[in-house]
C-alpha positions in Angstrom: 62.8 99.6 110.6 62.9 96.7 108.4 62.0 99.2 105.4 64.8 101.5 106.3 67.3 98.5 106.4 65.9 97.4 102.9 66.3 101.0 101.4 69.6 101.4 102.7 70.8 98.0 101.3 69.4 99.1 97.7 71.2 102.4 97.9 74.4 100.5 99.1 74.0 98.2 96.0 73.6 100.9 93.6 76.5 103.4 95.0 79.1 100.6 95.6 79.5 99.5 92.2 79.5 102.9 90.8 82.3 103.8 93.4 84.1 100.8 92.5 83.9 101.8 88.7 85.2 105.4 89.5 87.9 103.9 91.6 89.2 101.9 88.8 88.7 104.4 86.0 90.1 107.4 88.2 92.9 105.7 89.8 94.2 103.2 87.3 97.6 104.4 86.0 97.7 105.2 82.2 101.5 105.3 82.0 104.2 103.1 83.3 104.8 103.5 87.0 108.4 102.3 86.9 110.0 105.6 88.5 107.0 107.4 89.6 106.0 107.8 93.2 103.6 110.1 93.0 99.8 110.7 91.7 98.0 107.2 91.1 101.5 105.5 91.3 101.9 106.7 94.9 102.7 103.9 97.6 102.3 101.2 95.2 99.3 102.2 93.5 97.4 102.5 97.0 94.6 105.0 95.6 93.4 102.3 93.2 93.6 99.8 95.8 91.9 101.8 98.7 89.1 103.0 96.3 88.3 99.7 94.7 89.3 97.2 97.0 88.2 98.9 100.1 84.7 99.6 98.6 84.4 96.1 97.6 85.2 95.1 101.2 82.9 97.6 103.1 80.1 96.6 100.7 80.6 92.8 101.2 80.8 93.2 105.1 77.9 95.7 105.3 75.5 93.4 103.4 76.3 90.5 105.7 76.3 92.5 108.9 72.9 94.1 108.0 71.3 91.0 107.3 72.9 87.9 108.9 71.8 86.4 112.2 69.4 89.3 112.7 66.2 87.1 113.1 64.2 89.4 111.1 65.3 92.6 112.9 68.0 94.0 110.5 70.6 96.4 112.0 69.6 99.6 110.2 72.6 101.6 110.9 75.1 99.6 108.9 74.2 100.2 105.3 74.3 104.0 106.0 77.5 103.9 107.8 79.0 101.9 104.9 78.0 104.4 102.5 79.7 107.3 104.5 82.7 104.9 104.8 82.8 104.4 100.9 82.3 108.1 100.6 85.5 108.6 102.8 87.4 105.8 101.3 87.3 107.3 97.6 87.9 110.9 99.1 91.1 109.5 100.9 92.1 107.7 97.6 91.9 110.9 95.9 93.9 112.9 98.6 96.6 110.1 98.3 96.7 110.5 94.7 97.4 114.2 94.5 
């Protein structure tokens, strides 16, 4: 079981930075958001915050929850659940930015 937790953590540490860079590049406004309330400017730039900030929070918490205080028995499900949650965050950010 420890090997699955290590694999999940490695996958998480590869996928999360890629998702964060994608969130920054895809959802950062390229023009002024002064009078725009749609697309990447919707809800106060929420798509960028959800995709980037949410991914960073999920990444940090999942690594801590997987390994902290487990006494050699890591929580195997946590990194895989975090990968699914990161995919959901990026999907939701894309839907909000439409």
